C-alpha positions in Angstrom: 114.2 160.8 129.7 114.5 159.2 126.3 112.0 157.1 124.5 112.8 154.3 122.1 110.7 154.4 118.9 109.5 150.9 118.0 108.4 150.7 114.4 105.6 148.2 113.5 106.9 145.2 111.6 104.2 143.5 109.6 104.2 139.7 109.9 105.6 138.1 106.8 102.9 136.1 105.0 105.4 133.3 104.2 106.3 133.0 107.9 102.7 132.9 108.9 101.9 130.1 106.5 105.0 128.2 107.7 103.7 128.6 111.3 100.3 127.3 110.3 101.9 124.3 108.5 104.0 123.5 111.4 101.1 123.7 113.9 98.9 121.4 111.7 101.8 119.0 111.4 102.3 118.9 115.2 98.5 118.3 115.8 98.7 115.5 113.2 101.7 113.9 114.9 100.0 114.1 118.3 96.9 112.5 116.9 98.9 109.6 115.6 100.8 109.1 118.9 97.5 109.2 120.9 96.0 106.5 118.6 99.2 104.5 119.0 98.9 104.6 122.8 95.3 103.5 122.5 96.3 100.7 120.3 99.1 99.7 122.7 96.5 99.2 125.5 94.6 96.8 123.3 97.6 94.9 121.9 97.9 92.4 124.6 99.1 89.5 122.5 101.1 88.8 119.4 97.9 88.3 117.4 96.6 91.7 118.6 99.9 93.4 117.8 100.4 91.8 114.3 96.8 91.2 113.1 94.5 93.2 115.3 93.1 89.9 116.7 91.9 88.9 113.2 88.7 91.0 113.6 89.2 94.0 111.4 86.1 95.3 109.6 85.7 95.8 105.8 86.1 99.6 105.5 89.1 99.6 107.8 90.7 96.9 105.7 89.9 98.7 102.5 91.6 101.8 103.7 94.6 100.0 105.2 95.1 98.0 102.0 94.9 101.1 99.8 97.1 103.3 102.0 99.7 100.5 102.3 99.7 100.1 98.5 100.3 103.8 97.7 102.9 106.0 99.4 105.6 108.6 98.7 107.0 106.0 96.4 104.1 106.8 94.1 103.6 110.5 94.6 107.3 111.4 94.6 109.3 108.7 92.9 107.0 107.0 90.3 104.8 110.0 89.5 107.9 112.1 88.8 110.0 109.7 86.8 107.2 107.9 85.0 105.3 111.1 84.3 108.4 112.9 82.8 109.3 109.9 80.7 106.0 108.4 79.7 103.5 111.3 79.8 99.9 110.3 79.8 100.6 106.6 79.1 101.8 106.3 82.7 98.1 106.2 83.5 98.1 102.6 82.4 99.9 101.8 85.6 97.1 103.4 87.6 94.6 101.2 85.6 96.6 98.1 86.2 97.0 98.8 89.9 93.3 99.3 90.4 92.0 96.4 88.3 94.7 93.8 89.0 96.6 94.9 92.2 93.4 95.8 94.1 90.2 94.4 92.5 91.9 91.2 91.2 93.6 90.5 94.5 90.4 91.1 96.6 88.1 89.1 94.2 90.3 86.2 93.3 92.5 85.8 96.4 90.8 87.4 99.3 88.4 84.7 100.3 90.9 81.9 99.7 93.6 83.7 101.8 91.2 84.2 104.7 90.0 80.6 104.6 93.6 79.4 104.4 94.7 81.4 107.4 91.9 80.0 109.5 92.4 76.4 108.3 96.2 76.4 108.7 96.2 78.7 111.7 99.1 80.8 110.3 100.0 84.4 110.8 102.6 84.9 108.1 103.3 83.8 104.5 106.5 82.0 105.6 104.4 79.9 108.0 102.0 79.1 105.2 104.8 77.9 103.0 106.0 75.7 105.9 102.6 74.0 106.3 101.5 73.9 102.7 104.8 72.6 101.2 106.2 70.9 104.3 109.4 72.8 103.8 111.5 74.4 106.6 113.9 75.6 104.0 111.2 77.5 102.1 110.0 79.0 105.4 113.4 80.3 106.2 114.2 81.5 102.7 110.9 83.4 102.5 111.4 85.0 106.0 114.9 86.2 105.2 113.9 87.4 101.8 111.2 89.6 103.3 113.5 91.2 105.8 116.4 91.8 103.3 114.3 93.2 100.4 111.8 95.2 102.5 114.6 97.3 103.9 115.3 99.1 100.6 111.5 99.5 100.0 111.2 101.2 103.4 114.3 103.3 102.6 112.7 104.5 99.3 109.6 105.7 101.2 111.8 107.6 103.7 113.6 109.1 100.8 110.4 110.4 99.2 109.2 111.9 102.5 112.5 113.6 103.1 112.5 115.1 99.7 109.0 116.4 100.3 109.9 117.9 103.7 113.0 119.5 102.2 111.0 121.2 99.5 108.0 122.2 101.7 109.8 123.4 104.8 113.3 124.1 103.4 114.4 121.5 105.9 117.7 119.7 105.6 117.3 116.2 104.0 119.1 114.5 106.8 117.1 116.3 109.5 113.9 115.4 107.8 115.0 111.8 107.5 115.9 111.5 111.2 112.5 113.1 112.2 110.5 110.8 110.0 112.4 107.7 111.2 112.0 108.5 114.9 108.4 109.4 114.5 107.6 106.1 112.6 109.4 104.0 115.1 107.5 105.5 118.0 104.1 105.2 116.3 104.7 101.5 115.3 106.3 100.3 118.4 103.4 101.6 120.5 100.3 99.9 119.0 101.0 97.6 116.1 98.4 96.6 113.6 95.3 97.7 115.5 96.5 101.3 115.9 97.6 101.2 112.2 94.1 100.3 111.0 92.5 102.9 113.3 94.7 105.7 111.9 94.5 104.4 108.3 90.8 105.4 108.1 91.9 108.9 108.9 94.8 108.6 106.5 92.5 107.4 103.7 90.1 110.4 104.2 93.0 112.8 104.1 94.4 111.2 100.9 91.0 111.3 99.2 90.6 115.1 99.9 94.2 115.7 99.1 94.2 114.1 95.6 91.0 116.0 94.7 92.7 119.3 95.7 95.8 118.2 93.8 93.9 117.4 90.7 91.8 120.6 90.8 94.9 122.8 91.5 96.9 121.3 88.7 94.2 121.9 86.1 93.6 125.4 87.4 97.3 126.3 87.3 97.7 124.9 83.8 94.6 126.6 82.4 92.8 123.3 81.6 93.4 119.8 80.4 93.5 121.0 76.7 96.4 123.3 77.4 98.4 120.6 79.1 97.7 118.1 76.3 98.7 120.6 73.5 101.9 121.5 75.3 103.0 117.9 75.9 102.2 117.0 72.3 104.4 120.0 71.2 107.3 118.8 73.3 107.0 115.2 72.1 103.8 113.8 70.4 104.4 110.4 72.1 103.8 112.0 75.5 100.1 112.0 74.8 99.9 108.7 72.9 98.8 105.2 74.2 102.5 104.2 74.7 105.0 106.8 75.8 108.5 107.5 74.4 110.4 104.7 76.2 108.2 102.1 74.4 105.9 99.2 75.3 108.4 96.9 77.1 109.4 99.4 79.8 105.8 100.4 80.2 104.6 96.8 80.4 107.2 96.1 83.0 106.1 98.9 85.2 102.4 97.9 84.9 103.2 94.2 85.6 105.6 94.8 88.5 103.3 97.1 90.4 100.0 95.4 89.5 100.9 91.6 89.7 103.3 91.7 92.6 100.5 92.6 95.0 99.1 89.0 94.4 102.0 87.9 96.7 103.2 90.9 98.5 103.3 90.0 102.2 102.3 93.4 103.5 99.1 93.4 101.4 98.3 89.7 101.8 98.4 90.3 105.6 95.3 92.4 105.3 93.2 89.3 104.5 94.6 87.4 107.5 93.4 90.2 109.7 90.0 90.9 108.1 86.9 89.7 110.0 85.4 87.3 107.5 84.7 86.6 103.8 81.5 88.8 103.9 83.7 91.7 104.9 86.0 91.0 101.9 83.0 91.5 99.5 82.0 94.8 101.2 85.6 96.2 101.2 86.5 95.2 97.6 84.5 98.0 96.0 85.7 100.7 98.3 89.4 99.7 98.0 89.1 99.6 94.2 87.6 103.1 93.9 90.2 104.4 96.3 93.0 102.9 94.1 91.6 104.4 90.9 91.3 107.9 92.5 94.8 107.9 94.1 96.7 106.2 91.3 95.0 108.1 88.5 95.6 111.6 90.0 99.2 110.6 91.0 100.2 109.6 87.5 98.3 112.4 85.8 100.0 115.0 88.0 103.4 113.4 87.2 102.7 113.8 83.5 102.4 117.5 84.0 106.0 117.9 85.3 107.2 118.6 81.7 104.4 121.3 81.4 105.3 123.1 84.7 109.0 122.6 85.3 112.2 123.6 83.6 115.7 124.5 84.8 114.8 128.2 85.0 111.8 128.1 87.3 112.7 125.0 89.3 116.6 124.8 89.4 116.5 122.4 92.4 114.9 119.8 90.2 117.6 119.8 87.5 121.3 119.2 87.3 123.0 120.4 84.2 119.7 120.7 82.5 118.8 117.1 83.2 115.9 116.3 85.5 116.5 114.9 89.0 113.6 112.5 89.0 113.0 112.3 92.7 113.0 116.1 93.0 110.5 116.7 90.3 107.3 116.2 92.2 108.3 118.0 95.4 109.1 121.0 93.2 105.9 120.7 91.2 103.8 120.6 94.4 105.6 123.7 95.7 105.0 125.6 92.5 101.5 124.4 91.6 99.6 124.0 94.8 98.4 127.3 96.5 100.5 127.8 99.6 97.4 127.9 101.8 96.5 124.3 100.6 100.0 122.9 100.5 99.8 121.5 104.0 96.9 119.2 102.9 99.1 117.8 100.1 101.9 117.3 102.6 99.5 115.4 104.8 98.3 113.4 101.8 101.7 112.0 101.0 102.7 111.7 104.7 99.5 109.7 105.4 100.1 107.4 102.5 103.7 106.9 103.5 103.1 106.3 107.2 100.7 103.5 106.5 103.1 101.9 104.0 105.9 102.1 106.4 103.8 100.6 109.2 102.9 97.7 107.0 106.5 97.1 105.9 107.9 97.3 109.5 105.3 94.9 110.9 105.8 92.3 108.2 109.6 92.6 108.3 109.9 92.4 112.1 107.5 89.4 112.1 109.6 87.6 109.6 112.5 87.5 112.1 110.5 87.3 115.4 107.8 84.8 114.4 109.3 82.9 111.5 113.0 82.7 112.4 113.2 83.1 116.1 110.0 81.4 117.2 110.2 79.0 114.2 113.8 77.8 114.5 115.6 79.2 117.5 113.1 79.2 120.4 109.9 77.5 119.4 108.6 77.6 123.0 108.9 81.4 123.4 106.1 83.0 125.3 103.5 85.2 123.6 104.6 88.2 125.8 108.3 87.8 124.8 107.4 87.4 121.2 105.4 90.6 121.2 108.3 92.5 122.9 110.7 91.1 120.3 108.4 92.4 117.6 108.5 95.9 119.0 112.3 95.8 119.3 112.8 94.5 115.8 110.3 97.1 114.5 112.6 99.9 115.8 115.7 98.1 114.4 114.1 97.8 111.0 113.4 101.6 110.9 117.0 102.4 111.9 118.4 100.3 109.1 116.1 101.7 106.5 116.9 105.3 107.6 120.6 104.6 107.2 120.1 103.3 103.7 117.9 106.3 102.8 120.6 108.6 104.1 123.1 107.4 101.4 120.4 107.6 98.6 121.9 104.7 96.6 119.6 105.1 93.6 116.3 106.6 92.4 113.2 105.7 94.2 111.8 103.9 91.2 115.0 101.8 90.9 115.0 100.9 94.6 111.3 99.9 94.6 111.9 97.9 91.4 114.5 95.8 93.2 112.4 95.3 96.3 109.1 94.4 94.6 110.8 92.4 91.9 112.7 90.3 94.3 109.8 89.7 96.7 107.5 88.9 93.7 110.1 86.5 92.3 110.3 84.7 95.7 106.6 84.5 96.5 104.4 84.8 93.4 104.6 81.2 92.0 104.5 79.2 95.2 101.8 81.4 96.8 99.4 81.6 93.8 99.7 78.0 92.7 99.6 76.8 96.3 96.3 78.5 96.9 94.6 77.2 93.6 95.9 73.7 93.1 97.0 70.7 95.2 99.3 69.7 92.5 101.8 72.4 93.4 104.5 70.6 95.5 107.6 71.3 97.5 110.1 71.0 94.6 108.1 73.3 92.4 107.8 75.9 95.1 111.5 75.8 96.1 112.7 75.8 92.5 110.5 78.8 91.5 111.4 80.9 94.5 115.2 80.3 94.2 115.3 80.5 90.4 113.0 83.5 90.1 115.0 85.5 92.7 118.3 84.4 91.2 117.3 85.5 87.6 116.0 88.8 89.0 119.2 89.7 90.8 121.5 88.5 88.0 119.7 90.6 85.4 119.8 93.6 87.7 123.5 93.0 88.3 123.9 93.1 84.5 122.4 96.6 84.7 119.0 95.8 83.3 116.6 98.4 84.8 115.0 96.9 88.0 111.4 97.0 86.8 112.3 94.8 83.8 114.5 92.5 85.8 111.8 92.1 88.4 109.1 91.4 85.8 111.2 88.6 84.2 111.9 87.1 87.7 108.2 87.1 88.6 107.2 85.5 85.3 109.8 82.8 85.8 108.5 82.2 89.3 104.9 81.8 88.0 106.0 79.5 85.2 108.4 77.2 87.1 106.2 76.3 90.0 103.8 74.1 87.9 106.5 72.9 85.5 108.8 71.6 88.3 105.7 70.3 90.2 104.5 68.3 87.2 107.8 66.8 86.1 109.2 66.1 89.6 107.0 63.0 90.1 106.6 64.0 93.8 103.5 62.6 95.5 101.0 65.4 96.1 98.2 63.4 97.5 98.8 64.7 101.0 99.4 68.3 100.0 
């Protein structure tokens, strides 16, 4: 008789942590799917699916606004490229986002948007343009612009998530992309806006805890704020000055693009269609602003430390020939700086932010085709049940197209978002803002500003101007040309 001697093999610590990460991620995914199923049971009409019945409370709206604003685009794309290039001055973007993109939008526009949506009985911005300016062309132009330019935005979010999964789990980029695309499609198709707002409260809490851990871990790993500041100043003194090395114009463009575009970004404006009433807007404004300061501030500060922590020797995956791969900087920094035992929380932080953003983009884009194009032009008498079904189908289609674009990685995340936000801002900013605040804005002014703003934005980008600058110029033209063309057109506005 022989006996086999089995030696004890200790469990590898890295494998244990990976198992824990995977287990937490599975629980997280199951939680989202369960909430999606609950939301599906309550989404019995188009209004339920798209706006949650128009009865969403203030804190839910605050969280869903903030989590739709910030995503992997911030934590992976912008934090990495802006932080590496601008240093501490990238924090001006966080300030602009909080004071303009959140506080300004809630305070100046929130009550007007809610009142307008009730008065005009509209669900989308394209519908608002149709009624406010009596223009079917502008309605169609707005709807198609949303679908076309939200696809690359969604693709940029998928790219950021896939880079993060690649660094955290050593997962193939394509596999991570397919996983995230399929998961997002299932979650969105199930419950729509109501399930999104339910889960956004959880997402917001995860993000709050996550950024606090990220901030504390970054300072601890660096040895304090003073050490980071001294090192950045030694690399380039401008990295710690009010305006970073690229100069004021690139910095202004980034602040303007990301802070002013929200005044007319459909996925953010939708939140005020769905909120319960104007009193809820006043309550939610403070919470949403605080959330933005915290998330944006920590994101851009952490991005500024990429030059402190990373170099081609200790993070070869983030460099190519000694030059930084901007979209790979933050995933590598997170892997190197965050304690492995806490890294799953940072993964959930960015995943939570991105899931909410994707949900908002998918809902708005699918509604632009289902509600504005199909129900508005092709089949005006479509039943509510069929319209809701079409929304679900188009949501899945939108995700598939976005994943395909993300697979080819056509540019950096910052460049892709610049195209998307710049184009959408150029189309909507002038007509929407002036339409809310003055009756003198008319059809000719609205159409001229949308078409001219978008044309200039795309032409400048085609001439190889960086997308944030091209988008900024297009948005400014949109804002200026609406009143100019309205005043000099001589068009009667008495019935507007």
